[in-house]
ROMARSE-631255 format. One line per 10 residues: number of its first residue (from 1); for each residue z, x negated, y of C-alpha. Coordinates in Angstrom, 1 decimal. Example, Ala and Ser with C-alpha at 12.3 -4.5 7.8 and 13.67 -1.06 7.14 Angstrom:
1) 7.8,-12.3,-4.5 ~ 7.1,-13.7,-1.1;
This chain:
1) -7.6,-35.9,-2.1 ~ -9.3,-38.5,-4.3 ~ -10.8,-41.8,-3.4 ~ -14.1,-40.0,-3.9 ~ -13.3,-37.6,-1.0 ~ -12.2,-40.6,1.1 ~ -15.7,-42.2,0.6 ~ -17.4,-38.9,1.4 ~ -15.6,-38.6,4.7 ~ -16.6,-42.2,5.6;
11) -20.2,-41.4,4.6 ~ -20.2,-38.3,6.8 ~ -19.0,-40.3,9.8 ~ -21.7,-42.8,9.3 ~ -24.3,-40.0,9.0 ~ -23.0,-38.4,12.3 ~ -23.3,-41.8,14.0 ~ -26.9,-42.1,12.8 ~ -27.9,-38.8,14.2 ~ -26.2,-39.3,17.6;
21) -23.2,-37.1,17.1 ~ -19.5,-37.7,17.8 ~ -18.2,-35.1,15.4 ~ -18.8,-32.1,13.2 ~ -17.2,-28.7,12.6 ~ -17.6,-26.8,9.3 ~ -16.1,-23.5,8.0 ~ -15.9,-22.2,4.5 ~ -18.6,-19.7,3.7 ~ -22.4,-19.6,3.5;
31) -25.4,-18.3,5.4 ~ -24.0,-14.8,4.8 ~ -20.4,-15.6,5.9 ~ -19.3,-14.8,2.3 ~ -15.6,-15.2,1.6 ~ -16.2,-16.4,-1.9 ~ -19.5,-18.2,-1.8 ~ -21.6,-19.7,-4.6 ~ -21.0,-23.4,-5.5 ~ -24.0,-24.6,-3.5;
41) -22.4,-23.7,-0.2 ~ -18.9,-25.0,-0.8 ~ -19.4,-27.9,1.6 ~ -15.9,-28.0,2.9 ~ -14.5,-28.3,-0.7 ~ -17.0,-31.1,-1.5 ~ -15.9,-33.1,1.5 ~ -12.1,-32.5,1.4 ~ -11.1,-31.2,-2.0 ~ -9.7,-28.0,-0.6;
51) -10.6,-25.0,-2.8 ~ -9.0,-22.1,-0.8 ~ -11.2,-19.2,0.4 ~ -10.7,-19.7,4.1 ~ -10.5,-22.9,6.2 ~ -12.2,-24.9,8.9 ~ -12.5,-28.6,9.6 ~ -13.2,-30.8,12.5 ~ -14.3,-34.4,12.0 ~ -14.4,-37.1,14.6;
61) -15.1,-40.8,14.3 ~ -11.4,-41.6,14.5 ~ -9.6,-38.5,13.2 ~ -10.1,-35.3,11.3 ~ -8.3,-32.0,11.0 ~ -8.2,-29.1,8.5 ~ -7.2,-25.6,9.7 ~ -5.7,-23.1,7.4 ~ -3.5,-19.9,7.7 ~ -0.2,-19.3,6.2;
71) -1.7,-18.5,2.8 ~ -2.8,-22.1,2.3 ~ -0.2,-24.2,4.2 ~ 1.2,-25.3,0.8 ~ -1.9,-25.8,-1.3 ~ -3.8,-27.7,1.4 ~ -1.1,-30.4,1.3 ~ -1.6,-30.8,-2.4 ~ -5.4,-30.9,-2.3 ~ -6.2,-32.7,0.9;
81) -4.9,-36.2,1.8 ~ -2.7,-36.3,4.9 ~ -3.7,-39.9,5.5 ~ -7.2,-38.8,6.4 ~ -6.7,-35.3,7.6 ~ -4.1,-33.7,9.9 ~ -2.9,-30.3,8.8 ~ -3.3,-27.6,11.4 ~ -1.7,-24.1,11.1 ~ -3.6,-21.1,12.2;
91) -3.1,-19.1,14.4 ~ -0.7,-21.5,16.1 ~ -3.7,-23.6,16.9 ~ -7.5,-23.4,16.4 ~ -10.6,-25.5,16.0 ~ -11.4,-25.0,19.7 ~ -8.0,-25.9,21.0 ~ -7.9,-29.0,18.8 ~ -11.3,-30.1,20.0 ~ -10.3,-29.5,23.6;
101) -7.4,-31.9,23.1 ~ -9.1,-34.5,21.0 ~ -12.8,-34.5,21.8 ~ -13.4,-34.4,25.6 ~ -16.8,-35.5,26.5 ~ -18.0,-35.7,22.9 ~ -21.0,-34.1,21.2 ~ -19.9,-31.9,18.3 ~ -22.4,-30.7,15.8 ~ -22.3,-27.4,13.9;
111) -24.5,-25.5,11.4 ~ -25.7,-22.4,13.2 ~ -26.2,-20.6,9.9 ~ -22.5,-20.8,9.1 ~ -21.0,-19.5,12.3 ~ -21.1,-16.0,13.7 ~ -21.7,-15.5,17.4 ~ -18.1,-14.3,17.9 ~ -16.6,-17.2,15.9 ~ -18.6,-19.7,17.8;
121) -17.8,-18.1,21.1 ~ -14.1,-18.4,20.4 ~ -14.5,-22.1,19.9 ~ -16.8,-22.5,22.9 ~ -14.3,-20.8,25.1 ~ -11.7,-23.4,24.3 ~ -14.0,-26.4,24.7 ~ -15.9,-25.2,27.8 ~ -16.3,-28.1,30.2 ~ -15.0,-30.6,27.7;
131) -16.8,-31.1,24.4 ~ -20.5,-30.1,23.9 ~ -21.3,-28.0,20.8 ~ -24.7,-29.0,19.4 ~ -26.6,-26.7,16.9 ~ -28.1,-28.6,14.0 ~ -31.3,-27.9,12.0 ~ -30.0,-29.7,9.0 ~ -26.4,-29.8,7.8 ~ -25.3,-33.4,7.5;
141) -23.3,-32.7,4.4 ~ -26.5,-31.4,2.6 ~ -28.1,-34.8,3.2 ~ -25.2,-36.6,1.5 ~ -24.5,-34.2,-1.4 ~ -26.9,-35.6,-3.9 ~ -25.9,-33.3,-6.8 ~ -25.6,-30.1,-4.6 ~ -26.1,-27.1,-6.9 ~ -29.1,-24.8,-6.3;
151) -28.8,-21.3,-4.8 ~ -28.1,-19.0,-7.8 ~ -30.9,-16.9,-9.2 ~ -29.0,-14.5,-11.5 ~ -31.0,-11.3,-12.4 ~ -30.5,-8.4,-10.0 ~ -29.6,-5.1,-11.6 ~ -29.4,-1.5,-10.5 ~ -26.1,0.3,-9.7 ~ -27.1,3.8,-10.9;
161) -26.4,6.9,-8.9 ~ -24.0,8.0,-11.7 ~ -21.7,5.2,-10.5 ~ -22.8,4.8,-6.9 ~ -22.6,8.5,-6.0 ~ -25.4,8.3,-3.5 ~ -29.0,7.1,-3.8 ~ -30.3,4.0,-2.0 ~ -33.0,6.2,-0.5 ~ -30.4,8.5,1.0;
171) -28.3,5.6,2.3 ~ -31.4,4.0,4.0 ~ -32.3,7.4,5.5 ~ -28.9,7.5,7.1 ~ -29.6,4.0,8.6 ~ -33.0,5.2,9.8 ~ -31.4,8.1,11.6 ~ -28.7,5.9,13.1 ~ -31.4,3.5,14.4 ~ -33.2,6.5,16.0;
181) -29.9,7.7,17.6 ~ -29.5,4.3,19.4 ~ -33.2,4.0,20.0 ~ -33.4,0.7,18.2 ~ -36.4,-0.4,16.2 ~ -34.6,-2.3,13.4 ~ -31.3,-3.8,12.3 ~ -30.6,-7.0,10.5 ~ -28.2,-7.1,7.5 ~ -26.7,-10.4,6.5;
191) -23.5,-9.5,4.6 ~ -24.2,-9.5,0.9 ~ -21.9,-6.6,0.1 ~ -23.6,-4.5,2.8 ~ -27.0,-5.2,1.2 ~ -25.7,-4.6,-2.3 ~ -24.2,-1.3,-1.3 ~ -27.2,-0.1,0.7 ~ -29.8,-0.9,-1.9 ~ -27.6,0.0,-4.9;
201) -28.3,-3.4,-6.4 ~ -25.8,-5.9,-7.9 ~ -26.1,-9.4,-9.4 ~ -23.9,-12.3,-10.6 ~ -24.7,-14.9,-8.0 ~ -21.0,-15.3,-7.4 ~ -18.6,-15.6,-10.3 ~ -16.1,-13.1,-9.1 ~ -18.2,-10.7,-6.9 ~ -21.4,-8.9,-8.2;
211) -23.5,-10.0,-5.2 ~ -27.2,-10.8,-4.9 ~ -28.2,-13.5,-2.4 ~ -30.6,-11.7,0.0 ~ -31.2,-10.7,3.6 ~ -32.5,-7.3,4.8 ~ -34.3,-5.9,7.8 ~ -34.1,-2.1,8.0 ~ -36.6,-0.3,10.3 ~ -36.4,3.0,12.1;
221) -39.4,4.4,10.1 ~ -37.2,4.3,7.0 ~ -38.8,1.2,5.4 ~ -37.0,-2.0,4.8 ~ -37.8,-5.6,4.1 ~ -35.6,-7.2,1.4 ~ -35.7,-11.0,1.3 ~ -34.8,-12.2,-2.1 ~ -35.8,-14.8,-4.7 ~ -38.6,-13.0,-6.6;
231) -37.3,-14.6,-9.9 ~ -34.3,-12.3,-9.6 ~ -36.3,-9.0,-9.5 ~ -37.6,-7.3,-12.6 ~ -39.7,-4.1,-12.9 ~ -36.7,-1.9,-13.3 ~ -35.4,-3.0,-9.9 ~ -38.8,-2.7,-8.3 ~ -39.1,0.9,-9.5 ~ -35.6,1.6,-8.3;
241) -36.4,0.3,-4.8 ~ -39.7,2.2,-4.5 ~ -42.6,1.7,-2.1 ~ -40.5,1.9,1.0 ~ -38.8,-1.4,0.3 ~ -41.0,-4.5,0.8 ~ -39.9,-7.4,-1.3 ~ -40.3,-10.8,0.4 ~ -39.2,-14.3,-0.5 ~ -35.7,-15.3,0.6;
251) -36.9,-18.3,2.5 ~ -39.3,-16.2,4.6 ~ -36.4,-14.4,6.4 ~ -36.1,-16.6,9.5 ~ -39.9,-16.6,10.0 ~ -39.8,-12.8,9.9 ~ -37.2,-12.7,12.6 ~ -39.5,-14.8,14.8 ~ -42.3,-12.2,14.4 ~ -40.6,-9.2,16.1;
261) -41.7,-9.5,19.8 ~ -40.5,-6.7,22.0 ~ -38.6,-5.0,19.2 ~ -35.1,-3.7,20.0 ~ -33.0,-5.2,17.1 ~ -29.4,-4.3,16.2 ~ -27.1,-7.1,14.9 ~ -23.4,-7.3,14.2 ~ -21.8,-10.1,16.2 ~ -18.9,-10.3,13.7;
271) -21.2,-10.8,10.7 ~ -24.4,-12.4,12.0 ~ -24.8,-16.2,12.2 ~ -25.9,-17.8,15.4 ~ -29.1,-19.0,13.8 ~ -30.3,-15.4,13.5 ~ -29.8,-14.8,17.2 ~ -31.8,-17.9,17.9 ~ -34.7,-16.9,15.7 ~ -34.8,-13.4,17.3;
281) -34.8,-14.9,20.8 ~ -37.5,-17.3,19.8 ~ -39.7,-14.4,18.7 ~ -38.9,-12.5,22.0 ~ -37.0,-9.7,20.3 ~ -34.5,-7.7,22.4 ~ -31.0,-7.9,20.8 ~ -28.2,-5.4,20.9 ~ -24.8,-5.7,19.4 ~ -23.5,-3.0,17.0;
291) -21.4,-2.8,13.9 ~ -23.4,-3.3,10.7 ~ -24.3,0.3,9.8 ~ -23.3,-0.1,6.2 ~ -19.8,-1.4,6.9 ~ -18.0,1.9,7.6 ~ -20.1,4.0,5.2 ~ -19.3,1.5,2.5 ~ -15.6,1.5,3.3 ~ -15.3,5.3,3.1;
301) -15.8,5.9,-0.6 ~ -17.6,9.1,-1.8 ~ -16.0,11.3,-4.5 ~ -17.9,9.5,-7.3 ~ -16.8,6.1,-6.1 ~ -13.2,7.3,-5.8 ~ -13.1,8.7,-9.2 ~ -14.7,5.5,-10.6 ~ -12.0,3.5,-8.9 ~ -9.3,5.6,-10.4;
311) -10.7,5.4,-13.9 ~ -11.2,1.6,-13.5 ~ -7.6,1.3,-12.4 ~ -6.3,3.2,-15.4 ~ -8.2,0.9,-17.8 ~ -7.2,-2.2,-15.8 ~ -3.6,-1.0,-15.7 ~ -3.6,-0.8,-19.5 ~ -4.9,-4.3,-19.7 ~ -2.2,-5.6,-17.3;
321) 0.5,-3.6,-19.1 ~ -0.5,-5.1,-22.4 ~ -0.1,-8.5,-20.8 ~ 3.3,-7.6,-19.3 ~ 4.5,-6.4,-22.7 ~ 3.2,-9.7,-24.3 ~ 4.8,-11.7,-21.5 ~ 8.2,-10.0,-22.0 ~ 8.1,-11.3,-25.6 ~ 6.6,-14.8,-25.1;
331) 8.1,-15.9,-21.7 ~ 11.7,-16.1,-22.8 ~ 10.6,-18.6,-25.5 ~ 9.9,-21.1,-22.7 ~ 6.5,-22.2,-24.0 ~ 4.2,-20.6,-21.5 ~ 2.7,-22.2,-18.4 ~ 1.1,-20.6,-15.4 ~ -2.4,-21.3,-16.7 ~ -1.8,-20.2,-20.2;
341) -0.3,-16.9,-19.0 ~ -3.3,-16.4,-16.7 ~ -5.7,-17.1,-19.6 ~ -4.1,-14.4,-21.7 ~ -4.3,-11.9,-18.9 ~ -8.0,-12.7,-18.4 ~ -8.6,-12.1,-22.1 ~ -7.0,-8.6,-22.0 ~ -9.2,-7.7,-19.0 ~ -12.4,-9.0,-20.7;
351) -11.7,-6.6,-23.6 ~ -11.8,-3.6,-21.2 ~ -14.6,-1.0,-21.0 ~ -17.1,-1.6,-18.2 ~ -15.7,-5.0,-17.5 ~ -18.1,-7.3,-15.5 ~ -15.9,-10.2,-14.2 ~ -12.7,-11.1,-12.6 ~ -12.4,-9.9,-9.0 ~ -10.7,-13.3,-8.1;
361) -9.1,-16.1,-10.0 ~ -5.5,-14.9,-10.9 ~ -2.7,-16.1,-8.7 ~ -0.4,-17.0,-11.6 ~ 2.8,-18.6,-10.2 ~ 6.3,-19.4,-11.2 ~ 9.3,-20.1,-9.1 ~ 8.5,-22.4,-6.2 ~ 4.7,-22.1,-6.7 ~ 5.1,-18.3,-6.2;
371) 6.4,-19.1,-2.7 ~ 2.8,-20.1,-1.9 ~ 1.1,-16.8,-1.2 ~ -2.4,-18.0,-2.4 ~ -1.7,-20.4,-5.2 ~ -3.9,-21.1,-8.2 ~ -2.6,-23.3,-11.1 ~ -4.6,-26.5,-11.6 ~ -4.1,-29.2,-14.2 ~ -2.1,-31.1,-11.6;
381) 0.2,-28.2,-10.6 ~ 0.4,-26.1,-13.7 ~ 4.1,-25.3,-14.1 ~ 6.1,-24.1,-17.0 ~ 7.4,-20.6,-17.0 ~ 11.1,-21.1,-17.9 ~ 13.6,-18.6,-19.4 ~ 15.1,-18.1,-15.9 ~ 11.8,-18.0,-13.9 ~ 10.6,-15.5,-11.3;
391) 6.9,-15.1,-12.1 ~ 4.3,-13.6,-9.8 ~ 0.8,-12.6,-10.9 ~ -1.8,-11.3,-8.5 ~ -5.0,-10.5,-10.3 ~ -7.9,-8.0,-10.6 ~ -11.2,-7.2,-12.3 ~ -14.7,-6.1,-11.4 ~ -15.8,-3.1,-13.4 ~ -19.1,-1.2,-13.1;
401) -17.2,1.7,-11.7 ~ -14.6,-0.1,-9.5 ~ -12.8,-3.1,-8.3 ~ -9.1,-3.8,-8.9 ~ -6.4,-5.9,-7.2 ~ -2.8,-5.7,-8.3 ~ 0.3,-7.9,-8.0 ~ 3.5,-7.7,-10.1 ~ 6.6,-9.9,-9.9 ~ 8.7,-10.1,-13.0;
411) 12.0,-11.8,-13.9 ~ 12.4,-13.9,-17.1 ~ 16.0,-13.4,-17.9 ~ 18.6,-12.2,-15.4 ~ 17.6,-12.7,-11.7 ~ 20.0,-13.8,-9.1 ~ 21.5,-11.2,-6.7 ~ 19.6,-12.7,-3.8 ~ 16.3,-12.3,-5.6 ~ 17.1,-8.7,-6.5;
421) 18.0,-8.0,-2.8 ~ 14.7,-9.4,-1.6 ~ 12.6,-7.7,-4.3 ~ 14.3,-4.4,-3.5 ~ 13.5,-4.8,0.2 ~ 9.8,-5.6,-0.7 ~ 9.8,-2.4,-2.8 ~ 11.3,-0.4,0.0 ~ 8.6,-1.7,2.3 ~ 5.9,-0.8,-0.2;
431) 7.3,2.8,-0.6 ~ 7.5,3.3,3.1 ~ 3.9,2.5,3.6 ~ 2.8,4.4,0.5 ~ 4.5,7.6,1.7 ~ 3.7,7.5,5.4 ~ 1.8,10.4,7.0 ~ -0.1,9.6,10.1 ~ -2.7,11.2,12.4 ~ -6.4,10.5,12.1;
441) -7.6,7.8,14.4 ~ -4.7,5.4,13.5 ~ -5.6,1.8,12.8 ~ -3.8,-0.2,10.1 ~ -2.5,-2.7,12.5 ~ -0.2,0.1,13.9 ~ 1.1,0.8,10.4 ~ 1.8,-2.8,9.2 ~ 5.3,-2.8,10.7 ~ 6.4,0.1,8.4;
451) 6.3,-2.2,5.4 ~ 8.4,-4.8,7.2 ~ 11.4,-2.7,8.4 ~ 13.5,-3.1,5.2 ~ 12.8,-6.9,5.2 ~ 13.7,-7.2,8.9 ~ 17.0,-5.3,8.2 ~ 17.8,-8.2,5.8 ~ 16.9,-10.8,8.3 ~ 13.6,-11.8,6.6;
461) 9.9,-11.1,7.0 ~ 6.6,-11.1,5.1 ~ 4.5,-14.1,6.1 ~ 1.1,-12.4,5.7 ~ -0.7,-9.1,6.5 ~ 0.4,-6.2,4.4 ~ -3.0,-5.1,3.1 ~ -6.8,-5.1,3.1 ~ -9.7,-2.8,2.2 ~ -11.3,-3.1,-1.2;
471) -14.9,-2.5,-2.2 ~ -16.4,-0.4,-5.0 ~ -17.7,-2.9,-7.5 ~ -18.0,-5.2,-4.6 ~ -15.7,-7.5,-2.5 ~ -12.1,-7.4,-3.3 ~ -11.5,-8.0,0.5 ~ -13.4,-5.5,2.6 ~ -13.3,-4.4,6.2 ~ -13.2,-2.9,8.7;
481) -9.7,-1.4,8.1 ~ -6.6,-3.4,7.0 ~ -2.8,-3.7,7.5 ~ -1.8,-6.6,9.7 ~ 0.5,-7.5,12.5 ~ -2.3,-8.1,15.0 ~ -5.5,-6.2,15.8 ~ -8.7,-7.9,14.9 ~ -12.3,-7.7,16.3 ~ -14.1,-4.8,14.7;
491) -11.0,-3.1,13.3 ~ -11.7,0.5,12.4 ~ -9.3,3.5,12.1 ~ -8.3,4.5,8.6 ~ -10.4,7.4,7.3 ~ -10.0,9.6,4.2 ~ -11.7,7.9,1.3 ~ -10.9,4.3,2.3 ~ -9.2,2.3,-0.3 ~ -6.7,-0.3,0.8;
501) -4.1,-2.6,-0.7 ~ -0.4,-2.2,0.0 ~ 1.2,-5.6,-0.7 ~ 4.4,-6.6,1.1 ~ 6.1,-9.8,0.0 ~ 8.7,-12.3,0.6 ~ 8.5,-16.1,0.0 ~ 11.3,-18.7,-0.1 ~ 9.8,-22.1,0.1 ~ 10.4,-24.2,-3.0;
511) 12.3,-21.5,-4.8 ~ 10.5,-18.2,-5.5 ~ 8.0,-15.7,-4.3 ~ 7.9,-11.9,-4.5 ~ 5.0,-9.5,-4.0 ~ 4.3,-5.9,-5.1 ~ 0.7,-4.7,-4.7 ~ -1.0,-1.5,-5.5 ~ -4.3,-0.1,-4.2 ~ -4.2,3.3,-2.4;
521) -6.8,5.8,-1.4 ~ -6.4,7.5,2.0 ~ -6.3,11.3,1.6 ~ -5.8,14.3,3.9 ~ -2.2,15.6,4.1 ~ -1.1,18.9,5.5 ~ 2.0,19.1,7.7 ~ 3.5,22.5,8.2 ~ 3.2,23.7,11.8 ~ 0.9,20.8,12.8;
531) -2.5,21.4,14.4 ~ -3.4,17.7,13.9 ~ -5.5,16.4,11.1 ~ -3.1,14.1,9.1 ~ -3.7,11.4,6.5 ~ -1.6,9.8,3.8 ~ -2.1,7.6,0.8 ~ -2.4,8.1,-3.0 ~ -1.6,5.2,-5.3 ~ -4.4,4.5,-7.7;
541) -3.1,1.3,-9.3 ~ -1.2,2.1,-12.5 ~ 1.3,-0.5,-13.9 ~ 5.0,-0.7,-14.2 ~ 7.2,-2.3,-11.6 ~ 10.0,-4.5,-13.0 ~ 13.2,-2.5,-13.0 ~ 15.2,-5.6,-13.8 ~ 14.5,-6.9,-10.3 ~ 15.6,-3.7,-8.5;
551) 19.1,-3.2,-6.9 ~ 19.1,0.6,-7.3 ~ 22.2,0.9,-5.1 ~ 20.0,-0.1,-2.1 ~ 17.5,2.7,-2.7 ~ 17.7,6.1,-1.1 ~ 17.3,9.3,-3.2 ~ 13.8,9.7,-1.8 ~ 12.9,6.1,-2.8 ~ 14.2,6.7,-6.3;
561) 12.3,9.9,-6.5 ~ 9.1,8.2,-5.5 ~ 9.6,5.3,-8.0 ~ 10.5,7.6,-10.9 ~ 7.5,9.9,-10.1 ~ 5.2,6.9,-9.9 ~ 6.4,5.5,-13.2 ~ 6.0,9.0,-14.9 ~ 2.3,8.9,-13.8 ~ 2.0,5.4,-15.1;
571) 3.3,6.4,-18.6 ~ 1.3,9.5,-18.7 ~ -2.0,7.8,-17.9 ~ -1.6,4.5,-19.7 ~ 0.3,5.5,-22.9 ~ -2.7,7.0,-24.6 ~ -4.4,3.6,-24.3 ~ -1.5,1.6,-25.8 ~ -0.4,0.7,-29.3 ~ 2.8,2.3,-30.7;
581) 4.8,-0.9,-29.9 ~ 3.3,-1.1,-26.4 ~ 4.0,2.6,-25.8 ~ 7.7,2.2,-26.7 ~ 8.0,-0.8,-24.4 ~ 6.2,1.1,-21.6 ~ 8.4,4.1,-22.1 ~ 11.5,2.0,-21.5 ~ 10.0,0.2,-18.5 ~ 9.0,3.5,-16.8;
591) 12.2,5.5,-17.5 ~ 14.2,6.8,-14.6 ~ 16.3,4.2,-12.7 ~ 19.0,6.7,-12.1;
């Protein structure tokens, strides 16, 4: 934390005093609860210096706290000054619990555009009878942030049916039929990826996600109101949307909510800011809680989307494999750093057909930095990659036909026996989840443990959830299915067509980190003699796994068969895209481990 951030915290406290508040809570995200928001809404980063994707803060006159999960317990301590902020680990504590202990009798402001009803309720439950939560019409940070960027206005563009697999008109017809089935008049869509998917429109409002800042109201009669900056919409997009979609200015959205008296309006409590509830109530609408109708449909990819994802992963895998080949030559020279390696990988991806952007900034980490699950090199932390390093790279790309997310851990030189043991256990966990067969109706939180068994047998564990859903040319983190140790609100059962990551890991603080990550598509599996409908997974990420880190003696015959079979697919699919030198290297890296 710089002196500048210290001054900002002091200015915020003075502003809170002027408006009669004792404190303020803020979470990362924007008015759409976006995981990776545009720069204009990175208020928490402006105040604290923290750049991670998920955090919350609580500011009082005499103390302040920042709340992060295990992914950021390391990085928050390098970015945020502990003299001004106390570090709070989630889920061991929470904003609500902290306020209940430190702010009894105080008035705590919050921006109702930035908190969902369910998130605010969780805080309110903890502070009930102690602190008072006060909704604000103006965010105090916005009044202080003199050079706050404007909301982005990148041109919207059409995601054609050849890539989307289903027209926007057909998707909106499904929503109309759903509204009729629940006897609702309309539904409000807030999540940017839901709107992008439903209307088959993308943009570049966020560097790493092809999103378009907009709100939508879908009506039972099949029409829709799309609230978007008119500067973003050209004639091609207008014709694509047709007459049934009314284009309205982005800033007119809340006024429109207040003009729905007597209408039964469906909203998703896990995705909808409190301010939207307030506007609907002000206009005397009747509110009912439902899952956003695009969420599950978006998560279950259609055949065109699945094929696009597979093709994107082949091209992306070739880019990653070119990097790994280059890395195998350059890393032993001892001249690379985390950031220079990431820059080279980014360049390989940019050369790939149908590339749009990165899907997130690469996690390029050597040795102790790799023990921080979500670490990004900065000028202050950029570490050398030494001839004996363990290097972890988690990266991905946005392509017009798919989104990728892949992690590989590689050894520079000969790894220690301990590292090979841990890597092999991570690989065993990966294979166990990759090859599991399970009945329909199973949620991912029931399967998460499968990837931990080999780690537990060695007396260690993975400190994060094992996987998440991934969008089609959309968010790299997508609900409503995931692999995690605990059930979450809104979790859905895994269905055929869903694409999820499988990414067990192990992290030894200050020493090294290991993670293996592929994306998988859920597919139907037949089990002889069973009358149940069963599911399994097919790996769609194609890239070699470092054989030098594997203790083959720890693997069963079935695990070796899977690994050799996977590597045979990798070589078959990627070798036509490689140079002769790269092919020869890939052939060695994908040869049998027997």
